N, CA, C, O and the ligand as a Tripos MOL2 file, in Angstrom:
@<TRIPOS>MOLECULE
protein
  293   291    74     0     0
PROTEIN
NO_CHARGES

@<TRIPOS>ATOM
      1 N         -21.0940   10.2750   15.6340 N.3       1 MET1
      2 CA        -20.5910    9.3820   14.5920 C.3       1 MET1
      3 C         -19.4230    8.5620   15.1210 C.2       1 MET1
      4 O         -18.8930    8.8380   16.1970 O.2       1 MET1
      5 N         -19.0350    7.5620   14.3630 N.am      2 GLN2
      6 CA        -17.8440    6.7930   14.6810 C.3       2 GLN2
      7 C         -16.6870    7.2570   13.8140 C.2       2 GLN2
      8 O         -16.8630    7.5950   12.6430 O.2       2 GLN2
      9 N         -15.5040    7.2660   14.4070 N.am      3 CYS3
     10 CA        -14.3010    7.6110   13.6500 C.3       3 CYS3
     11 C         -14.1210    6.6040   12.5050 C.2       3 CYS3
     12 O         -14.2460    5.3960   12.7020 O.2       3 CYS3
     13 N         -13.8260    7.1210   11.3110 N.am      4 SER4
     14 CA        -13.6560    6.2480   10.1480 C.3       4 SER4
     15 C         -12.3500    5.4690   10.1960 C.2       4 SER4
     16 O         -12.1680    4.5000    9.4590 O.2       4 SER4
     17 N         -11.4410    5.8970   11.0710 N.am      5 VAL5
     18 CA        -10.1580    5.2020   11.1700 C.3       5 VAL5
     19 C         -10.1960    4.1500   12.2730 C.2       5 VAL5
     20 O          -9.9400    2.9740   12.0150 O.2       5 VAL5
     21 N         -10.5120    4.5630   13.4980 N.am      6 CYS6
     22 CA        -10.3780    3.6550   14.6410 C.3       6 CYS6
     23 C         -11.7130    3.1730   15.1910 C.2       6 CYS6
     24 O         -11.7420    2.2360   15.9890 O.2       6 CYS6
     25 N         -12.8210    3.7920   14.7830 N.am      7 GLY7
     26 CA        -14.1250    3.3320   15.2410 C.3       7 GLY7
     27 C         -14.5620    3.9110   16.5680 C.2       7 GLY7
     28 O         -15.6580    3.6060   17.0380 O.2       7 GLY7
     29 N         -13.7310    4.7430   17.1880 N.am      8 ALA8
     30 CA        -14.1120    5.3780   18.4490 C.3       8 ALA8
     31 C         -15.1640    6.4530   18.2020 C.2       8 ALA8
     32 O         -15.3660    6.8930   17.0700 O.2       8 ALA8
     33 N         -15.8260    6.8650   19.2690 N.am      9 GLU9
     34 CA        -16.7840    7.9500   19.1650 C.3       9 GLU9
     35 C         -16.0490    9.2070   18.6980 C.2       9 GLU9
     36 O         -15.0110    9.5650   19.2550 O.2       9 GLU9
     37 N         -16.5840    9.8690   17.6860 N.am     10 ALA10
     38 CA        -15.9040   11.0250   17.1090 C.3      10 ALA10
     39 C         -16.9320   12.0790   16.7320 C.2      10 ALA10
     40 O         -18.1310   11.8090   16.6510 O.2      10 ALA10
     41 N         -16.4360   13.2740   16.5060 N.am     11 GLU11
     42 CA        -17.2870   14.3930   16.1550 C.3      11 GLU11
     43 C         -17.3030   14.5690   14.6390 C.2      11 GLU11
     44 O         -16.2630   14.4960   13.9850 O.2      11 GLU11
     45 N         -18.4720   14.7970   14.1000 N.am     12 ASP12
     46 CA        -18.6080   15.0180   12.6590 C.3      12 ASP12
     47 C         -18.5320   16.5150   12.3860 C.2      12 ASP12
     48 O         -19.4510   17.2560   12.7350 O.2      12 ASP12
     49 N         -17.4570   16.9580   11.7720 N.am     13 LEU13
     50 CA        -17.2690   18.3870   11.4890 C.3      13 LEU13
     51 C         -17.5720   18.7060   10.0300 C.2      13 LEU13
     52 O         -17.2650   19.7970    9.5490 O.2      13 LEU13
     53 N         -18.1640   17.7670    9.3410 N.am     14 THR14
     54 CA        -18.4170   17.9360    7.9120 C.3      14 THR14
     55 C         -19.2680   19.1720    7.6500 C.2      14 THR14
     56 O         -20.3060   19.3710    8.2810 O.2      14 THR14
     57 N         -18.8230   19.9870    6.7250 N.am     15 SER15
     58 CA        -19.5960   21.1580    6.3240 C.3      15 SER15
     59 C         -19.6930   21.1730    4.8040 C.2      15 SER15
     60 O         -19.0920   20.3450    4.1210 O.2      15 SER15
     61 N         -20.4520   22.1190    4.2930 N.am     16 GLY16
     62 CA        -20.6180   22.1970    2.8550 C.3      16 GLY16
     63 C         -19.3720   22.6630    2.1240 C.2      16 GLY16
     64 O         -19.3080   22.6210    0.8960 O.2      16 GLY16
     65 N         -18.3750   23.1100    2.8950 N.am     17 ASP17
     66 CA        -17.1860   23.6840    2.2640 C.3      17 ASP17
     67 C         -16.2670   22.6350    1.6700 C.2      17 ASP17
     68 O         -15.4000   22.9470    0.8530 O.2      17 ASP17
     69 N         -16.4560   21.4050    2.0780 N.am     18 PHE18
     70 CA        -15.5160   20.3660    1.6720 C.3      18 PHE18
     71 C         -16.2930   19.1790    1.1400 C.2      18 PHE18
     72 O         -17.3040   18.7740    1.7140 O.2      18 PHE18
     73 N         -15.8140   18.6250    0.0400 N.am     19 ASP19
     74 CA        -16.4670   17.5140   -0.6270 C.3      19 ASP19
     75 C         -15.9910   16.2010   -0.0140 C.2      19 ASP19
     76 O         -15.1500   15.5070   -0.5860 O.2      19 ASP19
     77 N         -16.5270   15.8720    1.1330 N.am     20 GLY20
     78 CA        -16.0880   14.6640    1.8080 C.3      20 GLY20
     79 C         -16.4390   14.7230    3.2770 C.2      20 GLY20
     80 O         -17.3310   15.4660    3.6850 O.2      20 GLY20
     81 N         -15.7410   13.9460    4.0600 N.am     21 LEU21
     82 CA        -16.0290   13.7790    5.4720 C.3      21 LEU21
     83 C         -14.9770   14.5200    6.2960 C.2      21 LEU21
     84 O         -13.7850   14.4310    6.0040 O.2      21 LEU21
     85 N         -15.4100   15.2440    7.3160 N.am     22 VAL22
     86 CA        -14.4660   15.8920    8.2270 C.3      22 VAL22
     87 C         -14.7420   15.3540    9.6240 C.2      22 VAL22
     88 O         -15.8690   15.4230   10.1160 O.2      22 VAL22
     89 N         -13.7130   14.8220   10.2530 N.am     23 VAL23
     90 CA        -13.8790   14.1060   11.5170 C.3      23 VAL23
     91 C         -12.9090   14.6500   12.5580 C.2      23 VAL23
     92 O         -11.7570   14.9610   12.2540 O.2      23 VAL23
     93 N         -13.3950   14.7600   13.7870 N.am     24 ARG24
     94 CA        -12.4870   15.0350   14.9030 C.3      24 ARG24
     95 C         -12.6070   13.8710   15.8800 C.2      24 ARG24
     96 O         -13.6600   13.6240   16.4670 O.2      24 ARG24
     97 N         -11.4940   13.1710   16.0280 N.am     25 CYS25
     98 CA        -11.4560   11.9870   16.8840 C.3      25 CYS25
     99 C         -10.4420   12.2200   17.9870 C.2      25 CYS25
    100 O          -9.3780   12.7920   17.7510 O.2      25 CYS25
    101 N         -10.7690   11.7760   19.1900 N.am     26 LYS26
    102 CA         -9.8310   11.9730   20.3140 C.3      26 LYS26
    103 C          -8.5150   11.2470   20.0690 C.2      26 LYS26
    104 O          -7.4510   11.7240   20.4640 O.2      26 LYS26
    105 N          -8.5940   10.0950   19.4180 N.am     27 ARG27
    106 CA         -7.3750    9.3140   19.1640 C.3      27 ARG27
    107 C          -6.6440    9.7810   17.9170 C.2      27 ARG27
    108 O          -5.4190    9.9000   17.9180 O.2      27 ARG27
    109 N          -7.3940   10.0460   16.8560 N.am     28 CYS28
    110 CA         -6.7910   10.2800   15.5410 C.3      28 CYS28
    111 C          -6.6380   11.7630   15.2240 C.2      28 CYS28
    112 O          -5.9650   12.1180   14.2570 O.2      28 CYS28
    113 N          -7.2440   12.6240   16.0150 N.am     29 GLY29
    114 CA         -7.1850   14.0480   15.7180 C.3      29 GLY29
    115 C          -8.2020   14.4180   14.6470 C.2      29 GLY29
    116 O          -9.1420   13.6720   14.3730 O.2      29 GLY29
    117 N          -7.9930   15.5880   14.0480 N.am     30 GLU30
    118 CA         -8.9030   16.0340   12.9810 C.3      30 GLU30
    119 C          -8.3580   15.5900   11.6410 C.2      30 GLU30
    120 O          -7.1570   15.6720   11.3840 O.2      30 GLU30
    121 N          -9.2400   15.1240   10.8020 N.am     31 TYR31
    122 CA         -8.8160   14.7430    9.4540 C.3      31 TYR31
    123 C         -10.0130   14.8050    8.5230 C.2      31 TYR31
    124 O         -11.1660   14.8590    8.9510 O.2      31 TYR31
    125 N          -9.7040   14.7950    7.2480 N.am     32 GLU32
    126 CA        -10.7300   14.8010    6.2110 C.3      32 GLU32
    127 C         -10.5320   13.5790    5.3160 C.2      32 GLU32
    128 O          -9.4090   13.1450    5.0610 O.2      32 GLU32
    129 N         -11.6330   13.0510    4.8570 N.am     33 VAL33
    130 CA        -11.5600   12.0020    3.8370 C.3      33 VAL33
    131 C         -12.3450   12.4920    2.6320 C.2      33 VAL33
    132 O         -13.5570   12.6960    2.7110 O.2      33 VAL33
    133 N         -11.6610   12.6780    1.5330 N.am     34 ALA34
    134 CA        -12.3230   13.1620    0.3180 C.3      34 ALA34
    135 C         -13.3700   12.1540   -0.1520 C.2      34 ALA34
    136 O         -13.1980   10.9430   -0.0090 O.2      34 ALA34
    137 N         -14.4450   12.6740   -0.7080 N.am     35 ASP35
    138 CA        -15.5330   11.8310   -1.2040 C.3      35 ASP35
    139 C         -15.0370   10.6850   -2.0750 C.2      35 ASP35
    140 O         -15.4720    9.5430   -1.9290 O.2      35 ASP35
    141 N         -14.1230   11.0060   -2.9780 N.am     36 GLY36
    142 CA        -13.6320   10.0200   -3.9240 C.3      36 GLY36
    143 C         -12.8140    8.9200   -3.2870 C.2      36 GLY36
    144 O         -12.5770    7.8820   -3.9040 O.2      36 GLY36
    145 N         -12.3770    9.1410   -2.0450 N.am     37 ALA37
    146 CA        -11.5500    8.1590   -1.3560 C.3      37 ALA37
    147 C         -12.3260    7.3690   -0.3180 C.2      37 ALA37
    148 O         -11.8430    6.3550    0.1860 O.2      37 ALA37
    149 N         -13.5300    7.8320    0.0050 N.am     38 LEU38
    150 CA        -14.2230    7.3080    1.1860 C.3      38 LEU38
    151 C         -14.5200    5.8140    1.1100 C.2      38 LEU38
    152 O         -14.2320    5.0730    2.0500 O.2      38 LEU38
    153 N         -15.0890    5.3750    0.0050 N.am     39 ASN39
    154 CA        -15.4530    3.9600   -0.0910 C.3      39 ASN39
    155 C         -14.2390    3.0500    0.0220 C.2      39 ASN39
    156 O         -14.2580    2.0500    0.7410 O.2      39 ASN39
    157 N         -13.1860    3.4130   -0.6970 N.am     40 ALA40
    158 CA        -11.9740    2.6060   -0.6610 C.3      40 ALA40
    159 C         -11.3390    2.6560    0.7240 C.2      40 ALA40
    160 O         -10.8200    1.6580    1.2240 O.2      40 ALA40
    161 N         -11.3900    3.8360    1.3320 N.am     41 PHE41
    162 CA        -10.8070    4.0120    2.6600 C.3      41 PHE41
    163 C         -11.4880    3.0920    3.6730 C.2      41 PHE41
    164 O         -10.8220    2.4390    4.4770 O.2      41 PHE41
    165 N         -12.8030    3.0490    3.6260 N.am     42 LEU42
    166 CA        -13.5540    2.2530    4.6060 C.3      42 LEU42
    167 C         -13.3810    0.7590    4.3900 C.2      42 LEU42
    168 O         -13.6410   -0.0370    5.2930 O.2      42 LEU42
    169 N         -12.9470    0.3790    3.2070 N.am     43 ARG43
    170 CA        -12.7200   -1.0380    2.9190 C.3      43 ARG43
    171 C         -11.3510   -1.5160    3.4030 C.2      43 ARG43
    172 O         -11.1100   -2.7190    3.5060 O.2      43 ARG43
    173 N         -10.4600   -0.5730    3.6970 N.am     44 LEU44
    174 CA         -9.1250   -0.9540    4.1700 C.3      44 LEU44
    175 C          -9.2170   -1.5450    5.5760 C.2      44 LEU44
    176 O         -10.1850   -1.2960    6.2940 O.2      44 LEU44
    177 N          -8.2200   -2.3170    5.9620 N.am     45 ASP45
    178 CA         -8.2080   -2.7610    7.3560 C.3      45 ASP45
    179 C          -7.6240   -1.6380    8.2290 C.2      45 ASP45
    180 O          -7.1240   -0.6290    7.7320 O.2      45 ASP45
    181 N          -7.7060   -1.8510    9.5150 N.am     46 TYR46
    182 CA         -7.3530   -0.7890   10.4560 C.3      46 TYR46
    183 C          -5.9390   -0.2490   10.2240 C.2      46 TYR46
    184 O          -5.7390    0.9630   10.1460 O.2      46 TYR46
    185 N          -4.9780   -1.1380   10.1150 N.am     47 ASP47
    186 CA         -3.5910   -0.7070    9.9460 C.3      47 ASP47
    187 C          -3.4100    0.1330    8.6850 C.2      47 ASP47
    188 O          -2.6670    1.1140    8.6860 O.2      47 ASP47
    189 N          -4.0900   -0.2540    7.6150 N.am     48 ALA48
    190 CA         -3.9780    0.4750    6.3570 C.3      48 ALA48
    191 C          -4.6360    1.8520    6.4620 C.2      48 ALA48
    192 O          -4.1580    2.8160    5.8650 O.2      48 ALA48
    193 N          -5.7290    1.9450    7.2180 N.am     49 ARG49
    194 CA         -6.3720    3.2570    7.4090 C.3      49 ARG49
    195 C          -5.4740    4.1780    8.2180 C.2      49 ARG49
    196 O          -5.3410    5.3620    7.9060 O.2      49 ARG49
    197 N          -4.8590    3.6300    9.2590 N.am     50 VAL50
    198 CA         -3.9360    4.4260   10.0610 C.3      50 VAL50
    199 C          -2.7710    4.8940    9.1940 C.2      50 VAL50
    200 O          -2.3560    6.0500    9.2760 O.2      50 VAL50
    201 N          -2.2530    4.0050    8.3720 N.am     51 ALA51
    202 CA         -1.1240    4.3450    7.5040 C.3      51 ALA51
    203 C          -1.5180    5.4410    6.5070 C.2      51 ALA51
    204 O          -0.7390    6.3590    6.2540 O.2      51 ALA51
    205 N          -2.7170    5.3440    5.9480 N.am     52 ALA52
    206 CA         -3.1780    6.3520    4.9910 C.3      52 ALA52
    207 C          -3.3290    7.7060    5.6750 C.2      52 ALA52
    208 O          -2.9910    8.7410    5.1000 O.2      52 ALA52
    209 N          -3.8320    7.6940    6.8950 N.am     53 LEU53
    210 CA         -3.9820    8.9460    7.6370 C.3      53 LEU53
    211 C          -2.6150    9.5500    7.9550 C.2      53 LEU53
    212 O          -2.4260   10.7620    7.8510 O.2      53 LEU53
    213 N          -1.6690    8.7040    8.3420 N.am     54 GLU54
    214 CA         -0.3190    9.1910    8.6280 C.3      54 GLU54
    215 C           0.3120    9.8300    7.3970 C.2      54 GLU54
    216 O           0.9650   10.8700    7.4810 O.2      54 GLU54
    217 N           0.1050    9.1940    6.2690 N.am     55 LYS55
    218 CA          0.6430    9.7160    5.0110 C.3      55 LYS55
    219 C           0.0210   11.0830    4.7060 C.2      55 LYS55
    220 O           0.7150   12.0150    4.3000 O.2      55 LYS55
    221 N          -1.2860   11.1860    4.9060 N.am     56 ALA56
    222 CA         -1.9710   12.4590    4.6700 C.3      56 ALA56
    223 C          -1.4860   13.5120    5.6560 C.2      56 ALA56
    224 O          -1.3470   14.6840    5.3050 O.2      56 ALA56
    225 N          -1.2310   13.0930    6.8790 N.am     57 ARG57
    226 CA         -0.7820   14.0330    7.9070 C.3      57 ARG57
    227 C           0.5960   14.6080    7.5510 C.2      57 ARG57
    228 O           0.8520   15.7980    7.7350 O.2      57 ARG57
    229 N           1.4630   13.7510    7.0460 N.am     58 GLU58
    230 CA          2.7890   14.2250    6.6250 C.3      58 GLU58
    231 C           2.6570   15.2210    5.4780 C.2      58 GLU58
    232 O           3.3310   16.2510    5.4580 O.2      58 GLU58
    233 N           1.7910   14.9090    4.5320 N.am     59 ALA59
    234 CA          1.6090   15.7830    3.3790 C.3      59 ALA59
    235 C           1.0030   17.1170    3.7830 C.2      59 ALA59
    236 O           1.2640   18.1370    3.1460 O.2      59 ALA59
    237 N           0.1940   17.1170    4.8370 N.am     60 ALA60
    238 CA         -0.5020   18.3320    5.2520 C.3      60 ALA60
    239 C           0.4300   19.2980    5.9760 C.2      60 ALA60
    240 O           0.1580   20.4970    6.0370 O.2      60 ALA60
    241 N           1.5300   18.7780    6.5260 N.am     61 ALA61
    242 CA          2.5270   19.6270    7.1900 C.3      61 ALA61
    243 C           1.8920   20.5930    8.1950 C.2      61 ALA61
    244 O           2.1340   21.7980    8.1420 O.2      61 ALA61
    245 N           1.0890   20.0630    9.0960 N.am     62 GLY62
    246 CA          0.5370   20.8740   10.1630 C.3      62 GLY62
    247 C          -0.9070   21.3020    9.9480 C.2      62 GLY62
    248 O          -1.6160   21.6050   10.9080 O.2      62 GLY62
    249 N          -1.3420   21.3290    8.6990 N.am     63 ASP63
    250 CA         -2.7520   21.6010    8.4380 C.3      63 ASP63
    251 C          -3.5690   20.3250    8.6970 C.2      63 ASP63
    252 O          -3.0120   19.2560    8.9440 O.2      63 ASP63
    253 N          -4.8840   20.4600    8.6340 N.am     64 ARG64
    254 CA         -5.7310   19.2820    8.7990 C.3      64 ARG64
    255 C          -5.5140   18.3420    7.6170 C.2      64 ARG64
    256 O          -5.6940   18.7390    6.4660 O.2      64 ARG64
    257 N          -5.1300   17.1000    7.8970 N.am     65 PRO65
    258 CA         -4.8270   16.1760    6.7930 C.3      65 PRO65
    259 C          -6.0700   15.7660    6.0120 C.2      65 PRO65
    260 O          -7.1580   15.6260    6.5710 O.2      65 PRO65
    261 N          -5.8860   15.5810    4.7320 N.am     66 THR66
    262 CA         -6.9560   15.0930    3.8740 C.3      66 THR66
    263 C          -6.5280   13.7910    3.2180 C.2      66 THR66
    264 O          -5.5330   13.7430    2.4950 O.2      66 THR66
    265 N          -7.2860   12.7440    3.4760 N.am     67 VAL67
    266 CA         -7.0280   11.4730    2.8080 C.3      67 VAL67
    267 C          -7.6660   11.5260    1.4300 C.2      67 VAL67
    268 O          -8.8760   11.7070    1.3010 O.2      67 VAL67
    269 N          -6.8490   11.3670    0.4130 N.am     68 ARG68
    270 CA         -7.3400   11.4010   -0.9670 C.3      68 ARG68
    271 C          -7.1530   10.0270   -1.6010 C.2      68 ARG68
    272 O          -6.3980    9.1900   -1.1060 O.2      68 ARG68
    273 N          -7.8410    9.8250   -2.6750 N.am     69 ALA69
    274 CA         -7.7730    8.5230   -3.3470 C.3      69 ALA69
    275 C          -6.3170    8.1450   -3.6450 C.2      69 ALA69
    276 O          -5.9480    6.9720   -3.5800 O.2      69 ALA69
    277 N          -5.5020    9.1410   -3.9680 N.am     70 ASP70
    278 CA         -4.1010    8.8920   -4.2840 C.3      70 ASP70
    279 C          -3.3240    8.2970   -3.1120 C.2      70 ASP70
    280 O          -2.3350    7.5900   -3.3060 O.2      70 ASP70
    281 N          -3.7850    8.5930   -1.8840 N.am     71 ASP71
    282 CA         -3.0730    8.1180   -0.7030 C.3      71 ASP71
    283 C          -3.3290    6.6420   -0.4300 C.2      71 ASP71
    284 O          -2.6570    6.0340    0.4020 O.2      71 ASP71
    285 N          -4.2870    6.0740   -1.1220 N.am     72 LEU72
    286 CA         -4.7220    4.7180   -0.7850 C.3      72 LEU72
    287 C          -4.0690    3.6590   -1.6440 C.2      72 LEU72
    288 O          -4.2600    2.4640   -1.4150 O.2      72 LEU72
    289 N          -3.3050    4.0820   -2.6250 N.am     73 SER73
    290 CA         -2.6950    3.0930   -3.5020 C.3      73 SER73
    291 C          -1.4010    2.5650   -2.9140 C.2      73 SER73
    292 O          -0.7470    1.7170   -3.5210 O.2      73 SER73
    293 ZN        -10.1410    7.7210   15.4840 Zn       74 ZN74
@<TRIPOS>BOND
     1     1     2 1
     2     2     3 1
     3     3     4 2
     4     3     5 am
     5     5     6 1
     6     6     7 1
     7     7     8 2
     8     7     9 am
     9     9    10 1
    10    10    11 1
    11    11    12 2
    12    11    13 am
    13    13    14 1
    14    14    15 1
    15    15    16 2
    16    15    17 am
    17    17    18 1
    18    18    19 1
    19    19    20 2
    20    19    21 am
    21    21    22 1
    22    22    23 1
    23    23    24 2
    24    23    25 am
    25    25    26 1
    26    26    27 1
    27    27    28 2
    28    27    29 am
    29    29    30 1
    30    30    31 1
    31    31    32 2
    32    31    33 am
    33    33    34 1
    34    34    35 1
    35    35    36 2
    36    35    37 am
    37    37    38 1
    38    38    39 1
    39    39    40 2
    40    39    41 am
    41    41    42 1
    42    42    43 1
    43    43    44 2
    44    43    45 am
    45    45    46 1
    46    46    47 1
    47    47    48 2
    48    47    49 am
    49    49    50 1
    50    50    51 1
    51    51    52 2
    52    51    53 am
    53    53    54 1
    54    54    55 1
    55    55    56 2
    56    55    57 am
    57    57    58 1
    58    58    59 1
    59    59    60 2
    60    59    61 am
    61    61    62 1
    62    62    63 1
    63    63    64 2
    64    63    65 am
    65    65    66 1
    66    66    67 1
    67    67    68 2
    68    67    69 am
    69    69    70 1
    70    70    71 1
    71    71    72 2
    72    71    73 am
    73    73    74 1
    74    74    75 1
    75    75    76 2
    76    75    77 am
    77    77    78 1
    78    78    79 1
    79    79    80 2
    80    79    81 am
    81    81    82 1
    82    82    83 1
    83    83    84 2
    84    83    85 am
    85    85    86 1
    86    86    87 1
    87    87    88 2
    88    87    89 am
    89    89    90 1
    90    90    91 1
    91    91    92 2
    92    91    93 am
    93    93    94 1
    94    94    95 1
    95    95    96 2
    96    95    97 am
    97    97    98 1
    98    98    99 1
    99    99   100 2
   100    99   101 am
   101   101   102 1
   102   102   103 1
   103   103   104 2
   104   103   105 am
   105   105   106 1
   106   106   107 1
   107   107   108 2
   108   107   109 am
   109   109   110 1
   110   110   111 1
   111   111   112 2
   112   111   113 am
   113   113   114 1
   114   114   115 1
   115   115   116 2
   116   115   117 am
   117   117   118 1
   118   118   119 1
   119   119   120 2
   120   119   121 am
   121   121   122 1
   122   122   123 1
   123   123   124 2
   124   123   125 am
   125   125   126 1
   126   126   127 1
   127   127   128 2
   128   127   129 am
   129   129   130 1
   130   130   131 1
   131   131   132 2
   132   131   133 am
   133   133   134 1
   134   134   135 1
   135   135   136 2
   136   135   137 am
   137   137   138 1
   138   138   139 1
   139   139   140 2
   140   139   141 am
   141   141   142 1
   142   142   143 1
   143   143   144 2
   144   143   145 am
   145   145   146 1
   146   146   147 1
   147   147   148 2
   148   147   149 am
   149   149   150 1
   150   150   151 1
   151   151   152 2
   152   151   153 am
   153   153   154 1
   154   154   155 1
   155   155   156 2
   156   155   157 am
   157   157   158 1
   158   158   159 1
   159   159   160 2
   160   159   161 am
   161   161   162 1
   162   162   163 1
   163   163   164 2
   164   163   165 am
   165   165   166 1
   166   166   167 1
   167   167   168 2
   168   167   169 am
   169   169   170 1
   170   170   171 1
   171   171   172 2
   172   171   173 am
   173   173   174 1
   174   174   175 1
   175   175   176 2
   176   175   177 am
   177   177   178 1
   178   178   179 1
   179   179   180 2
   180   179   181 am
   181   181   182 1
   182   182   183 1
   183   183   184 2
   184   183   185 am
   185   185   186 1
   186   186   187 1
   187   187   188 2
   188   187   189 am
   189   189   190 1
   190   190   191 1
   191   191   192 2
   192   191   193 am
   193   193   194 1
   194   194   195 1
   195   195   196 2
   196   195   197 am
   197   197   198 1
   198   198   199 1
   199   199   200 2
   200   199   201 am
   201   201   202 1
   202   202   203 1
   203   203   204 2
   204   203   205 am
   205   205   206 1
   206   206   207 1
   207   207   208 2
   208   207   209 am
   209   209   210 1
   210   210   211 1
   211   211   212 2
   212   211   213 am
   213   213   214 1
   214   214   215 1
   215   215   216 2
   216   215   217 am
   217   217   218 1
   218   218   219 1
   219   219   220 2
   220   219   221 am
   221   221   222 1
   222   222   223 1
   223   223   224 2
   224   223   225 am
   225   225   226 1
   226   226   227 1
   227   227   228 2
   228   227   229 am
   229   229   230 1
   230   230   231 1
   231   231   232 2
   232   231   233 am
   233   233   234 1
   234   234   235 1
   235   235   236 2
   236   235   237 am
   237   237   238 1
   238   238   239 1
   239   239   240 2
   240   239   241 am
   241   241   242 1
   242   242   243 1
   243   243   244 2
   244   243   245 am
   245   245   246 1
   246   246   247 1
   247   247   248 2
   248   247   249 am
   249   249   250 1
   250   250   251 1
   251   251   252 2
   252   251   253 am
   253   253   254 1
   254   254   255 1
   255   255   256 2
   256   255   257 am
   257   257   258 1
   258   258   259 1
   259   259   260 2
   260   259   261 am
   261   261   262 1
   262   262   263 1
   263   263   264 2
   264   263   265 am
   265   265   266 1
   266   266   267 1
   267   267   268 2
   268   267   269 am
   269   269   270 1
   270   270   271 1
   271   271   272 2
   272   271   273 am
   273   273   274 1
   274   274   275 1
   275   275   276 2
   276   275   277 am
   277   277   278 1
   278   278   279 1
   279   279   280 2
   280   279   281 am
   281   281   282 1
   282   282   283 1
   283   283   284 2
   284   283   285 am
   285   285   286 1
   286   286   287 1
   287   287   288 2
   288   287   289 am
   289   289   290 1
   290   290   291 1
   291   291   292 2
@<TRIPOS>SUBSTRUCTURE
     1 MET1         2 RESIDUE 1 A MET
     2 GLN2         6 RESIDUE 1 A GLN
     3 CYS3        10 RESIDUE 1 A CYS
     4 SER4        14 RESIDUE 1 A SER
     5 VAL5        18 RESIDUE 1 A VAL
     6 CYS6        22 RESIDUE 1 A CYS
     7 GLY7        26 RESIDUE 1 A GLY
     8 ALA8        30 RESIDUE 1 A ALA
     9 GLU9        34 RESIDUE 1 A GLU
    10 ALA10       38 RESIDUE 1 A ALA
    11 GLU11       42 RESIDUE 1 A GLU
    12 ASP12       46 RESIDUE 1 A ASP
    13 LEU13       50 RESIDUE 1 A LEU
    14 THR14       54 RESIDUE 1 A THR
    15 SER15       58 RESIDUE 1 A SER
    16 GLY16       62 RESIDUE 1 A GLY
    17 ASP17       66 RESIDUE 1 A ASP
    18 PHE18       70 RESIDUE 1 A PHE
    19 ASP19       74 RESIDUE 1 A ASP
    20 GLY20       78 RESIDUE 1 A GLY
    21 LEU21       82 RESIDUE 1 A LEU
    22 VAL22       86 RESIDUE 1 A VAL
    23 VAL23       90 RESIDUE 1 A VAL
    24 ARG24       94 RESIDUE 1 A ARG
    25 CYS25       98 RESIDUE 1 A CYS
    26 LYS26      102 RESIDUE 1 A LYS
    27 ARG27      106 RESIDUE 1 A ARG
    28 CYS28      110 RESIDUE 1 A CYS
    29 GLY29      114 RESIDUE 1 A GLY
    30 GLU30      118 RESIDUE 1 A GLU
    31 TYR31      122 RESIDUE 1 A TYR
    32 GLU32      126 RESIDUE 1 A GLU
    33 VAL33      130 RESIDUE 1 A VAL
    34 ALA34      134 RESIDUE 1 A ALA
    35 ASP35      138 RESIDUE 1 A ASP
    36 GLY36      142 RESIDUE 1 A GLY
    37 ALA37      146 RESIDUE 1 A ALA
    38 LEU38      150 RESIDUE 1 A LEU
    39 ASN39      154 RESIDUE 1 A ASN
    40 ALA40      158 RESIDUE 1 A ALA
    41 PHE41      162 RESIDUE 1 A PHE
    42 LEU42      166 RESIDUE 1 A LEU
    43 ARG43      170 RESIDUE 1 A ARG
    44 LEU44      174 RESIDUE 1 A LEU
    45 ASP45      178 RESIDUE 1 A ASP
    46 TYR46      182 RESIDUE 1 A TYR
    47 ASP47      186 RESIDUE 1 A ASP
    48 ALA48      190 RESIDUE 1 A ALA
    49 ARG49      194 RESIDUE 1 A ARG
    50 VAL50      198 RESIDUE 1 A VAL
    51 ALA51      202 RESIDUE 1 A ALA
    52 ALA52      206 RESIDUE 1 A ALA
    53 LEU53      210 RESIDUE 1 A LEU
    54 GLU54      214 RESIDUE 1 A GLU
    55 LYS55      218 RESIDUE 1 A LYS
    56 ALA56      222 RESIDUE 1 A ALA
    57 ARG57      226 RESIDUE 1 A ARG
    58 GLU58      230 RESIDUE 1 A GLU
    59 ALA59      234 RESIDUE 1 A ALA
    60 ALA60      238 RESIDUE 1 A ALA
    61 ALA61      242 RESIDUE 1 A ALA
    62 GLY62      246 RESIDUE 1 A GLY
    63 ASP63      250 RESIDUE 1 A ASP
    64 ARG64      254 RESIDUE 1 A ARG
    65 PRO65      258 RESIDUE 1 A PRO
    66 THR66      262 RESIDUE 1 A THR
    67 VAL67      266 RESIDUE 1 A VAL
    68 ARG68      270 RESIDUE 1 A ARG
    69 ALA69      274 RESIDUE 1 A ALA
    70 ASP70      278 RESIDUE 1 A ASP
    71 ASP71      282 RESIDUE 1 A ASP
    72 LEU72      286 RESIDUE 1 A LEU
    73 SER73      290 RESIDUE 1 A SER
    74 ZN74       293 GROUP 0 **** ****
């Protein structure tokens, strides 16, 4: 798959345990995008996607970050 943030080749770690996309990217690391946020997330430009991921990463405090719809506003 392609990374949803940077477009680089990435690994799809999505499992049934999580309602959304789980990605491992060499550039962006591991992250999740919740189902409810995915469409809006993919419509953002690159800088905005990076910013949303950074915001999720701060909120996760060391855990795998999850981009949620709330992070996109
Ligand atoms: Zn990436």
